[in-house]
C-alpha positions in Angstrom: 17.9 6.6 -2.6 19.0 9.9 -0.5 20.5 8.9 2.5 16.4 9.8 4.5 15.2 9.0 2.4 17.0 5.3 3.9 16.3 6.0 7.2 12.9 7.0 7.6 12.9 3.7 5.5 14.4 2.0 8.2 12.5 3.4 10.8 9.4 2.9 9.3 10.1 -0.6 9.4 11.6 -0.9 12.8 8.2 0.8 14.1 6.3 -1.8 12.4 8.4 -4.2 13.9 8.4 -3.2 17.2 5.0 -2.3 17.3 4.5 -6.7 15.7 6.3 -8.0 18.4 5.2 -5.6 21.0 0.7 -6.7 19.9 1.5 -9.8 21.7 2.6 -8.7 25.2 2.6 -5.5 25.3 -0.1 -2.7 26.4 -2.6 -1.9 23.7 -1.8 2.0 23.6 2.5 1.0 22.7 1.3 -0.9 19.8 -0.8 1.6 18.4 1.6 4.3 19.1 4.5 2.6 17.5 2.3 1.5 14.3 1.3 5.9 14.0 5.2 6.2 13.9 5.8 3.2 11.0 2.8 4.7 9.6 4.3 7.4 9.6 7.4 7.2 8.8 6.6 5.0 6.0 4.3 7.8 4.2 7.3 10.0 4.2 9.3 7.2 2.2 6.5 6.7 0.2 5.6 10.9 -1.0 9.8 11.1 -1.1 10.8 8.4 -3.1 8.2 9.6 -5.6 8.9 13.1 -5.5 12.1 12.0 -6.6 12.0 9.2 -9.7 9.4 9.2 -12.5 7.8 5.5 -12.0 8.3 4.1 -9.4 5.2 4.0 -8.8 4.7 0.5 -8.8 7.5 0.1 -6.2 5.9 2.4 -4.3 2.5 0.5 -4.3 4.1 -2.8 -3.4 5.8 -0.9 0.1 2.5 0.2 0.9 0.8 -3.5 0.5 2.8 -5.0 2.6 2.4 -1.4 5.7 -0.9 -2.2 5.0 -0.9 -6.2 5.5 1.5 -5.8 7.7 -1.5 -3.0 9.6 -4.2 -5.0 9.6 -2.3 -8.1 11.0 -0.5 -6.3 14.5 -4.0 -4.8 15.0 -5.3 -8.1 14.7 -3.4 -9.9 16.7 -4.7 -7.1 19.4 -8.3 -8.1 19.0 -7.4 -12.4 18.7 -5.0 -11.0 22.4 -8.4 -9.1 24.2 -11.0 -11.1 21.9 -15.2 -9.0 20.5 -17.8 -8.2 22.1 -21.0 -10.5 20.0 -24.3 -10.2 21.6 -22.9 -8.4 24.5 -20.9 -11.1 25.8 -17.3 -10.9 25.1 -15.7 -14.3 22.9 -12.5 -15.9 23.0 -12.2 -15.3 18.8 -10.4 -17.0 17.2 -7.0 -15.1 14.4 -8.6 -15.4 11.1 -12.2 -14.0 12.5 -9.3 -11.1 13.9 -8.6 -10.2 10.8 -11.9 -9.8 9.4 -12.8 -7.9 12.2 -9.5 -5.8 11.5 -10.1 -5.3 7.6 -13.5 -4.2 9.0 -12.2 -1.9 10.7 -9.3 -0.8 8.9 -12.4 -0.6 6.3 -14.9 1.2 8.3 -16.9 -1.1 6.9 -18.1 -2.3 10.7 -20.7 -5.7 10.7 -21.9 -5.0 13.1 -21.4 -9.0 14.2 -18.8 -7.9 16.5 -17.8 -4.9 18.5 -14.3 -4.2 20.2 -14.0 -4.9 24.3 -14.2 -1.9 26.1 -10.4 -2.0 27.0 -9.9 -1.7 22.9 -12.3 0.2 21.9 -10.2 3.1 21.7 -7.8 0.6 19.7 -10.6 1.0 16.5 -10.7 4.5 16.8 -7.6 4.3 15.8 -8.2 2.0 13.3 -10.4 3.7 11.7 -9.2 6.9 11.2 -5.3 5.2 9.8 -7.8 2.4 7.5 -9.5 6.4 6.3 -6.0 7.8 5.2 -4.4 4.8 3.5 -7.1 4.0 1.0 -6.8 6.9 -0.3 -2.9 6.8 -0.1 -3.5 3.8 -2.4 -5.8 4.7 -5.1 -3.7 7.6 -5.1 -1.3 5.6 -6.2 -2.9 2.6 -8.1 -3.5 5.9 -10.2 -0.2 7.2 -10.7 1.1 2.9 -11.6 -1.7 3.4 -13.9 -0.8 6.1 -15.2 2.5 5.6 -15.2 1.8 2.3 -17.6 -1.0 4.3 -19.5 2.4 7.0 -20.4 4.5 3.9 -21.5 2.7 1.7 -23.3 2.0 5.7 -25.6 5.6 6.0 -25.9 5.6 1.8 -27.4 3.2 2.4 -29.5 4.5 5.7 -30.3 8.2 4.3 -31.0 6.8 1.6 -33.0 4.4 3.9 -35.0 7.7 6.0 -35.8 9.9 2.7 -36.5 7.4 1.1 -39.3 6.4 4.4 -40.6 11.0 4.8 -41.4 10.6 1.2 -42.4 8.0 1.4 -45.0 9.7 5.0 -46.0 12.8 2.5 -46.5 10.8 -0.1 -48.7 9.4 2.7 -50.5 12.4 4.5 -51.1 14.2 0.8 -52.1 11.2 -0.1 -55.1 11.6 2.9 -56.7 15.1 3.6 -56.7 15.2 -1.1 -58.3 12.4 0.7 -60.3 14.4 3.6 -61.7 17.5 1.3 -62.6 14.8 -1.3 -64.7 
């Protein structure tokens, strides 16, 4: 990994760590700034790494899934802290309900059973935008990974077919040599 990638990766990790830690006590806007910075840096880590080394889609996919899980958890902590609105009334929610709301917001599914309190409704918009972009990148990484797997399997099949052909040719040659000797 080049120095640029290592520095960018470190920046992404520090930003997400700060986002997670501050999600428990800081203003939600500060948390979102850290999330967006971490997302920005992680985007470059994935893009640079795929461009530099063939077959890195598998590692990039794992890294990106971890990043997405962190984003969902950080936003869930914010929703858990501030509560949500259900049937027109603010309700305190469990952490699992906040995870559910964070996932439905991130996927932009939005069932409508909960909505954000007024204080953080702009935060849900940021998460939805990150979700749009993230799903596109996730699909790209998954298709790149599957393409690499298919290419590798094709190369293995071709190599095995070549070996079998050479082995058959050797067997035919040996059998013709033994027949001519007799």
